[in-house]
Structure formats: structure tokens, C-alpha cells
C-alpha positions in Angstrom: -2.3 53.4 -12.4 -4.3 52.5 -9.8 -5.7 49.2 -8.6 -9.1 49.8 -9.8 -7.7 50.8 -13.6 -6.4 47.0 -13.1 -9.6 45.2 -12.6 -11.4 47.2 -15.0 -8.7 46.3 -17.3 -9.2 43.1 -16.5 -13.1 42.8 -16.3 -12.8 44.5 -19.9 -10.5 41.5 -21.3 -12.6 39.1 -20.0 -15.9 40.6 -20.9 -13.9 41.2 -24.7 -12.7 36.9 -24.6 -16.2 35.8 -23.2 -17.8 37.8 -26.6 -15.1 36.1 -28.6 -15.9 32.8 -27.9 -19.8 33.7 -28.0 -19.1 34.5 -31.4 -17.1 31.9 -32.6 -19.7 29.3 -31.1 -22.5 31.0 -32.9 -20.8 30.8 -36.2 -19.7 27.1 -35.7 -23.1 26.2 -35.2 -24.7 28.3 -37.6 -22.4 26.9 -40.5 -23.1 22.9 -39.2 -26.8 23.8 -40.1 -26.3 25.3 -42.9 -24.3 22.8 -44.3 -26.3 20.4 -42.7 -29.7 21.8 -44.6 -27.8 22.3 -48.0 -25.9 19.2 -48.4 -28.1 16.9 -46.9 -25.5 14.4 -46.2 -26.7 10.3 -45.2 -28.0 10.2 -41.6 -24.6 8.6 -40.0 -22.9 11.6 -41.5 -24.8 14.2 -40.4 -24.9 12.7 -36.9 -20.8 13.0 -36.8 -20.9 16.8 -38.0 -23.5 17.2 -35.0 -21.5 15.4 -32.6 -18.0 17.5 -33.8 -20.2 20.5 -33.4 -20.7 19.6 -30.2 -17.2 18.9 -28.7 -16.3 22.7 -30.5 -19.1 23.8 -28.9 -18.6 22.6 -25.6 -14.6 23.3 -25.9 -15.9 26.6 -25.8 -17.9 26.8 -22.5 -17.4 23.7 -21.2 -19.9 24.1 -18.3 -23.1 24.6 -20.2 -23.4 21.5 -21.5 -27.2 21.6 -20.2 -27.6 24.4 -22.9 -26.4 22.4 -25.5 -29.0 19.9 -24.3 -32.0 22.4 -23.5 -31.7 24.8 -26.9 -29.0 23.2 -29.5 -29.3 19.2 -29.6 -33.2 20.2 -30.5 -32.5 22.2 -33.4 -30.1 19.9 -34.7 -32.8 17.1 -34.2 -35.5 18.7 -35.8 -32.6 19.5 -38.5 -31.5 15.9 -39.0 -35.2 15.1 -39.1 -36.5 17.0 -41.5 -33.0 17.2 -44.2 -30.9 13.9 -43.6 -34.1 11.7 -42.7 -35.1 9.8 -39.5 -32.6 6.8 -39.0 -31.4 6.6 -42.9 
């Protein structure tokens, strides 16, 4: 086996792992959003679900807190306001 082949295999493995984590992130966020919309829990329960989801997301991608803040936090805030009431 040549050194280039080893490097290519390592790169393919890293890409597959990144894809697996991205898929898990998408499923985690999608399930949390769907549950919040359908269950319409009290605000404090909904906020706990969002906090748990954030922990899971940052566990998958620890260096992406800025992405959470810019993309996912506003998405969850809209869902909480629409389906769980403002501060109820």
C-alpha cells in the first residue's frame, strides 16, 4: 500500500465521519423542532428541550457555537414564540 493510498483512505474516513455527524445534527434539530411544534409544551419545558438540543449539537461540533447562535438559536426562538407562547 502506497502512502498516497493511506492518506486518501484517512481523508475518506474523515469525510464519512463528518457526514455522519452532520446527519445526526440535522436529525436532532429536526426532531426537536417537530416535537416543539406538535406537543406545544409549556415554555419552561420547551426551553429545556432547546438547551438539551444545543448540548447535543455542540457535542457533535464543539467549535460551532457561533453557527448555533446565528442559525439555530433564532430558528428555535421563532418556534418557541409561535408554538409555546412568549414567556408562558
